[in-house]
Rosetta silent file (secondary structure, phi, psi, omega in degrees, C-alpha in Angstrom):
SEQUENCE: XXXXXXXXXXXXXXXXXXXXXXXXXXXXXXXXXXXXXXXXXXXXXXXXXXXXXXXXXXXXXXXXXXXXXXXXXXXXXXXXXXXXXXXXXX
SCORE:     score description
SCORE:     0.000 S_00000001
   1 L     0.000  136.072  178.607  166.436   97.348   60.324 S_00000001
   2 L   -71.140  145.171  176.893  163.480   99.527   59.513 S_00000001
   3 L   -93.292  163.243  176.379  163.872  102.086   56.750 S_00000001
   4 L  -123.376  172.163  179.718  162.953  105.706   56.989 S_00000001
   5 L  -117.935  155.884  169.828  161.846  108.215   54.432 S_00000001
   6 L   -93.092  141.745 -179.630  163.172  111.562   53.341 S_00000001
   7 L   -57.421  146.195  176.963  160.515  114.246   53.096 S_00000001
   8 L   -58.656  146.837 -174.384  158.821  114.699   49.788 S_00000001
   9 L  -127.538  120.868  172.260  160.437  117.577   47.784 S_00000001
  10 L   -86.465  130.101 -178.946  158.546  119.885   45.461 S_00000001
  11 L  -132.207  160.933  173.693  160.723  121.039   42.605 S_00000001
  12 L   -63.292  140.114 -178.849  160.361  122.960   39.446 S_00000001
  13 H   -53.796  -32.181 -179.632  159.378  120.691   36.590 S_00000001
  14 H   -65.197  -39.080  179.806  162.545  121.671   34.686 S_00000001
  15 H   -68.989  -42.812  174.474  164.677  120.370   37.566 S_00000001
  16 H   -59.581  -43.931  177.629  162.853  117.067   37.647 S_00000001
  17 H   -64.083  -40.347  176.215  163.250  116.683   33.914 S_00000001
  18 H   -59.693  -42.143  179.685  166.963  117.491   34.137 S_00000001
  19 H   -65.594  -44.134  179.433  167.379  114.789   36.774 S_00000001
  20 H   -61.636  -36.558 -178.382  165.430  112.295   34.663 S_00000001
  21 H   -64.436  -28.092 -174.109  167.545  113.177   31.593 S_00000001
  22 L  -100.519    1.479  178.454  170.765  112.119   33.341 S_00000001
  23 L   -60.560  138.768  178.132  169.532  108.812   34.777 S_00000001
  24 L   -88.961  166.913  179.935  171.656  105.839   33.751 S_00000001
  25 L   -51.140  128.500  175.585  170.268  102.580   32.473 S_00000001
  26 L    80.662   -4.287 -179.034  168.205  100.802   35.108 S_00000001
  27 L   -84.986  138.720  173.487  168.514  103.796   37.520 S_00000001
  28 L  -100.098  159.579  177.046  165.362  105.230   39.130 S_00000001
  29 H   -61.736  -38.791  178.273  164.792  108.789   40.142 S_00000001
  30 H   -60.516  -44.200 -176.693  164.506  107.602   43.789 S_00000001
  31 H   -70.000  -33.085  176.170  167.884  105.817   43.614 S_00000001
  32 H   -63.734  -42.915 -177.186  169.424  108.917   41.968 S_00000001
  33 H   -66.515  -41.479 -178.875  168.074  111.167   44.734 S_00000001
  34 H   -63.495  -44.735  178.252  169.321  108.720   47.406 S_00000001
  35 H   -60.757  -40.025 -179.565  172.770  108.564   45.869 S_00000001
  36 H   -64.272  -41.039  176.174  172.875  112.326   45.600 S_00000001
  37 H   -63.626  -46.534  178.238  172.020  112.742   49.288 S_00000001
  38 H   -58.009  -45.043 -178.181  174.633  110.222   50.289 S_00000001
  39 H   -63.034  -39.988 -178.868  177.281  111.965   48.129 S_00000001
  40 H   -71.570  -34.471  176.527  176.433  115.363   49.616 S_00000001
  41 H   -61.856  -45.451 -179.006  176.553  113.997   53.167 S_00000001
  42 H   -65.173  -43.440  179.934  180.071  112.588   52.485 S_00000001
  43 H   -61.727  -40.115  177.747  181.163  115.842   50.821 S_00000001
  44 H   -68.793  -36.686  178.257  179.975  117.908   53.864 S_00000001
  45 H   -64.803  -42.095  178.370  181.704  115.503   56.244 S_00000001
  46 H   -60.681  -41.128 -179.398  184.951  115.909   54.155 S_00000001
  47 H   -65.639  -42.770 -178.807  184.541  119.711   54.339 S_00000001
  48 H   -62.971  -39.531 -178.849  184.030  119.631   58.096 S_00000001
  49 H   -67.780  -40.364  179.150  187.116  117.438   58.556 S_00000001
  50 H   -63.260  -43.366  179.286  189.150  119.702   56.273 S_00000001
  51 H   -67.262  -42.236  176.513  188.127  122.813   58.216 S_00000001
  52 H   -59.342  -45.632  175.387  188.839  121.072   61.523 S_00000001
  53 H   -58.168  -45.627 -179.409  192.340  120.085   60.293 S_00000001
  54 H   -63.505  -40.915 -178.652  192.968  123.692   59.148 S_00000001
  55 H   -69.022  -36.990  178.741  191.851  125.187   62.425 S_00000001
  56 H   -66.550  -39.567  177.565  194.019  122.682   64.349 S_00000001
  57 H   -62.668  -44.137  178.033  196.998  123.554   62.140 S_00000001
  58 H   -56.446  -46.145 -175.188  196.339  127.239   62.711 S_00000001
  59 H   -69.473  -36.705  178.316  196.216  126.742   66.447 S_00000001
  60 H   -66.048  -41.418  179.635  199.436  124.669   66.433 S_00000001
  61 H   -65.777  -36.252  175.797  201.177  127.313   64.393 S_00000001
  62 H   -65.133  -42.396 -176.967  200.061  130.031   66.820 S_00000001
  63 H   -67.059  -40.159 -173.508  201.345  127.957   69.783 S_00000001
  64 H   -91.306  -16.939 -173.125  204.718  127.144   68.084 S_00000001
  65 L    65.924   24.150 -177.001  205.155  130.386   66.170 S_00000001
  66 L   -96.068   87.744 -179.046  205.915  128.117   63.220 S_00000001
  67 L  -113.467  152.735  171.516  204.680  130.121   60.187 S_00000001
  68 L  -112.429  145.469  177.997  205.772  130.066   56.555 S_00000001
  69 L   -73.487  142.045 -179.740  205.905  133.188   54.453 S_00000001
  70 H   -56.950  -37.260 -178.945  203.286  133.206   51.725 S_00000001
  71 H   -63.397  -38.542  178.933  206.016  134.019   49.188 S_00000001
  72 H   -66.855  -43.119 -179.137  207.960  130.923   50.140 S_00000001
  73 H   -62.624  -48.753 -177.451  204.870  128.684   49.824 S_00000001
  74 H   -63.130  -38.423  179.005  203.959  130.223   46.464 S_00000001
  75 H   -63.182  -45.659  179.608  207.568  129.795   45.216 S_00000001
  76 H   -59.549  -42.126  176.171  207.512  126.123   46.237 S_00000001
  77 H   -63.377  -40.999  176.309  204.204  125.619   44.469 S_00000001
  78 H   -60.367  -41.670  179.806  205.605  127.304   41.348 S_00000001
  79 H   -67.150  -40.708  177.302  208.614  124.987   41.435 S_00000001
  80 H   -62.683  -42.066  179.720  206.395  121.899   41.772 S_00000001
  81 H   -60.867  -46.112  178.821  204.251  123.052   38.858 S_00000001
  82 H   -60.683  -39.056  177.606  207.362  123.615   36.715 S_00000001
  83 H   -63.214  -43.258 -176.621  208.650  120.161   37.579 S_00000001
  84 H   -69.045  -39.513  175.605  205.362  118.518   36.695 S_00000001
  85 H   -62.431  -38.465  175.343  205.238  120.413   33.427 S_00000001
  86 H   -64.320  -41.644  176.694  208.748  119.259   32.520 S_00000001
  87 H   -65.612  -39.846  179.465  207.877  115.714   33.284 S_00000001
  88 H   -67.489  -27.836 -179.777  204.701  115.922   31.223 S_00000001
  89 H   -74.604  -17.080 -174.026  206.605  117.339   28.274 S_00000001
  90 L   -74.737    0.000    0.000  208.931  114.341   28.128 S_00000001
């Protein structure tokens, strides 16, 4: 398969230096940039999927009239946190 290129990117010298400063042993700036682009693509795909699930849940709740009171949800979260803190203290 043929490879493609990503457009050249002009950046402030301080940004380039910061990127070079965090390179790991054997890592090139090009590989760092490629990995960063891949990670951001995945993050944005995850965001899109999260939003889609949220919108679908909203639509289902509207159809069913199945809503939870915010106070009930917050109380359940408080209870879960208290349980986790008790377990961690043991």
